[in-house]
C-alpha positions as CSV (number, residue, x, y, z in Angstrom):
1,M,6.0,11.7,17.0
2,D,8.5,8.8,17.5
3,K,8.0,5.3,16.5
4,N,6.6,3.6,19.2
5,D,3.7,6.6,19.1
6,K,3.3,5.9,14.9
7,F,3.2,2.1,15.6
8,K,0.4,2.7,18.3
9,D,-1.5,4.4,15.7
10,I,-1.6,2.1,13.2
11,M,-2.6,-0.5,15.6
12,E,-5.2,1.5,16.5
13,E,-6.3,1.8,13.0
14,F,-6.5,-1.8,12.0
15,E,-8.2,-2.8,15.7
16,S,-11.0,-1.4,13.5
17,F,-11.0,-3.0,10.6
18,S,-12.7,-6.3,9.9
19,P,-12.6,-7.0,6.5
20,T,-16.0,-9.0,4.8
21,E,-15.6,-12.3,3.2
22,K,-15.7,-10.6,0.0
23,D,-12.6,-8.6,1.2
24,I,-10.6,-11.8,2.2
25,E,-12.0,-13.1,-1.4
26,K,-10.3,-10.0,-3.0
27,I,-6.7,-10.4,-1.1
28,N,-6.7,-13.9,-1.9
29,N,-7.8,-13.4,-5.5
30,L,-5.0,-10.9,-5.6
31,A,-2.2,-12.8,-4.4
32,D,-2.7,-15.8,-6.8
33,A,-2.7,-13.4,-9.1
34,Y,0.8,-11.6,-8.2
35,K,2.8,-15.0,-6.7
36,D,4.0,-15.7,-9.9
37,K,4.9,-12.5,-11.2
38,S,8.3,-10.5,-11.3
39,E,9.2,-7.5,-9.3
40,E,9.2,-6.0,-12.7
41,D,5.8,-6.9,-13.6
42,I,4.6,-6.4,-10.6
43,F,5.7,-2.5,-10.7
44,F,4.2,-1.9,-14.1
45,E,0.7,-3.2,-12.6
46,I,1.5,-0.5,-9.9
47,I,2.1,2.3,-12.1
48,K,-1.1,1.4,-14.1
49,I,-3.0,0.8,-11.2
50,N,-1.5,4.6,-10.4
51,E,-2.9,6.2,-13.0
52,D,-6.1,4.7,-12.9
53,M,-6.5,5.9,-8.8
54,E,-5.4,9.2,-10.2
55,S,-7.8,9.7,-12.3
56,T,-11.2,8.5,-10.6
57,M,-10.2,9.4,-7.2
58,S,-10.2,12.7,-5.8
59,D,-7.1,14.9,-5.0
60,E,-8.2,14.1,-1.0
61,E,-9.2,10.0,-1.7
62,Y,-5.6,9.9,-3.6
63,E,-3.1,11.6,-1.0
64,R,-4.6,9.6,2.0
65,V,-3.4,6.5,-0.1
66,F,0.1,8.2,0.3
67,R,-0.7,8.9,4.1
68,Q,-1.7,5.1,4.5
69,L,1.7,3.8,2.4
70,E,3.6,6.2,4.5
71,S,1.9,4.9,7.8
72,L,3.3,1.8,6.9
73,R,7.2,1.8,7.4
74,P,7.7,2.0,10.7
75,M,6.5,-2.6,10.1
76,L,9.1,-2.8,7.2
77,N,11.9,-4.0,7.2
78,E,15.1,-2.4,5.2
79,E,14.1,-4.5,2.2
80,Q,10.5,-3.7,2.3
81,L,11.8,-0.1,3.1
82,E,13.7,0.5,-0.1
83,K,10.9,-1.2,-2.5
84,L,8.2,1.2,-1.1
85,D,10.9,4.3,-1.7
86,K,11.5,2.3,-5.4
87,I,7.8,2.7,-6.0
88,L,7.1,6.0,-4.3
89,Y,10.2,7.6,-6.4
90,I,8.6,5.8,-9.8
91,L,5.4,7.4,-8.6
92,G,6.8,10.7,-8.5
93,R,6.3,10.5,-5.0
């Protein structure tokens, strides 16, 4: 599968995504909560969230999260890819 095919698949997934008002509110709250945090603080938060996810999700659900992260690669620029790689490395992926 080439980059264009991956991008098309991702766009198809987003077409079916219709966030509720509650989802939008959560996203806005998260953006507000993290806007003044350093990159290091955010990495520590990601580690904590990962630990919570690992203990509360089934193996299948947990793996699905990482597959979704990987599917975002075609839309990221070089700097974002480096940060994603750093996060995945820290999480042992």
